[in-house]
N, C-alpha and C positions, 0 to 999 in steps of 0.2 A: 585475340581472344583473352578476355580478363581472367586472371586467377581468382579463385574463391577468396574472398575477405571476410572472415568471421565478424560479426556484429556483436558489441558489447551492450547488453541490455539491463536496464534498472528496472526491477519489479518490486513494488510494495508489498505488504502482506495483508493487513486488514482491509476487508472489502474489496480486495483485488484478487487475492488468492484464497483468502480464508473469509468464510461468511460470518463475519464478526457482529457488527452492529445490528443486524436484524434479530439477534439474540436478546438484545437489551431490553426492549420494551416489556417483554414477559418478566425480566429480573426486577425491573422498577415497579411493575404492578404487583408482583408478589411481595416485594420487600417494602414498599412504600404506599401501596394502594393507588398509584396514580396511573391513568390510562393515557398513554401517549403512543400512537401508532408509528411505524417505521417511517411512513410518508411525511409524518409531521416533523421529523428530525431535519429541518431546512437549514440549520447552521451547524459549524463544527464544534460549537461550545455545548456539550451534552448537559452540563450543569444547568445552563439556561433552558435548553430544549425540554428536558425533564422537570424543570422547576424545582430543583434539589437546593437544600441549604449546603453551606460548606461542609458541614459534618456528615450530611447525607451523602453527598458526592464523593467524599473521601472513603466512606464505607462501600459505596457502589464501586468505585475505581479499584479499591483493593480486592473486592470480591471478584470482579471480572478478570482480574490478572492473577487470581490463584491458579497454579498449574492444572488442576483438574479441569477447571472452567476452560482454559485455553486449549486444552487437549481435546475438548469435545466439539470444536467447531468443525463444520463441514466444508470442504472445498468449494469455491466458486465454480459453477457450471463452465466447463471448458477450459479452465485455468491450467490445471495439471497436464492435460493432453497437449495444450498449445506449448507449454514450456518444455515438454518432453519432445515434441517435434522439433522445436528450435534447437535444443541440445543435440538432438540426433543429426541435425544439419551442420553442426559445428559452431553454432553460436554460443557466446558466453553470457551466462545468466548471473547477475548479482540480485540476491535477495536484500533489500534495503528497507529497514523498518524503523519506525519512530516509537515503537513500543518502549517502555521503561526497561532499564537494563536488568532489572530483577526477573524479567520475563525471557531471559536469553535461553536458559536450558530448556524449558518447556516449548518454546518456539522452535528450537532445532529439532526437539523430539517429534513435534507435529509435522515438520517438514520431512523428516525420516519416515515418520508413520504413512504419509501419503506420497512418498516417493517423488518429491519435488526436486527436480535437478537444479543444481546451481554451483558456481565456482566459489562465490564469495558470499558470506553472511555479514552484513555491515548494519551495525546499529548507529543511528544518527540521532543526536539531540535536536529533533525537528521543532519541538515545541517548548524548549527551555524548561523542562520539567524538573522540579526540585527532587533531590535524591538519587538522580542518575549517576552511576559510577562512570566518570569520564575516562577511566582507563579501559572501559568496554565499549564506549561510544565516541564518535566523532562529531565535531560541530558541522553545521551547515557550510561554514567557510571551508573547512577541510573537504567536505563533499564536492564543493564547487571546483576544487582543483582536479577532480576526477573526470575522465572522459567516457561519454555514453553516446551511442548511436540512436537509441530509443529509450523511452522511459514509460512506465505504466504506473499511474497514480489515481487516487480518488480524492485526496486533499486539494482543494482549490488553491490554497497558498503554496503548497509544495509543488503543485503542477505548473503554477505561474513562475515559481523559483527556477525550476527545471528549464521550462520553455524560454523564459525571457533572460534570466540571469546566467543560465548555463547553455543556453542555445542548443538545447536537446529536443529533437521531435518528441512530443509527449502525448500519449493516449490518455485521456481523462476518462475514466469509467463513470458512467452516469449514475449518480446517486442523489438523494434528495438534498444533501448539503452542499452540493456544488452546482446547483441550478444556476446560481447568479455569477459563476466564474467569468471573468473578463475574457473576451475573445482575443486570441493572439495567433499569429501566422504558425507557430510551432505547436499549436494545441489543437488536437483532434478530439472531439467528444465521441465516445463509443459506448454502446448500450451492451455489448456482450464481447467475449473473447473471439467469437466468430468474426467480429469486425476488426479486432486487434491483429489477429494472426497475419493477414497480408502486409501489414505495415512494415515488417522486416524486409520483405521483398522491394517494397517501395522505397525504403531507406537505402537498400543496396543499390537499387537503380540510380538514385540520386547520386550516390558516391561514385558512379562510373561515368558521369557525365563530363 
């Protein structure tokens, strides 16, 4: 009989645990009078999707990363319940976010507010954002040296980095901006946390073969 082996799981924040981007169209409509639906956000470049100038996008980016704004997001359906169930089973959860380092404190406060269980909170410079404090964040190269048994992401580029470059089984939560993501053996597209939940058991079974 095999002894229980806890799995180490990478979990992104925005649009994976936090209902983030769905709040953006209302902000853009209010601030700039532009009507763009959530389903129209078919790329990861929000400046392009919302047709914002450089100055407009910088204003928008700063606005949606204000602490009060970040604290107002609701959790994605099923996310917290699934993470609690995994933690109760003894699995190890790392919250891994590409948010700017200036958002560290409100992000940690949001996770505490919603009782999200995790061992590690890791900020990664996923998108080479200027102004990140690299004493608070690690590079993608540093991330690649870490071992995960499962990852949950929404970014098509990060999902492929995890699946292909890090060889991690990755659940890609279906969002408008990842519809065109390349197919990969390590990548499974999921529409909900209900579909993601059993993937830990599948990973465990593969580990015992």
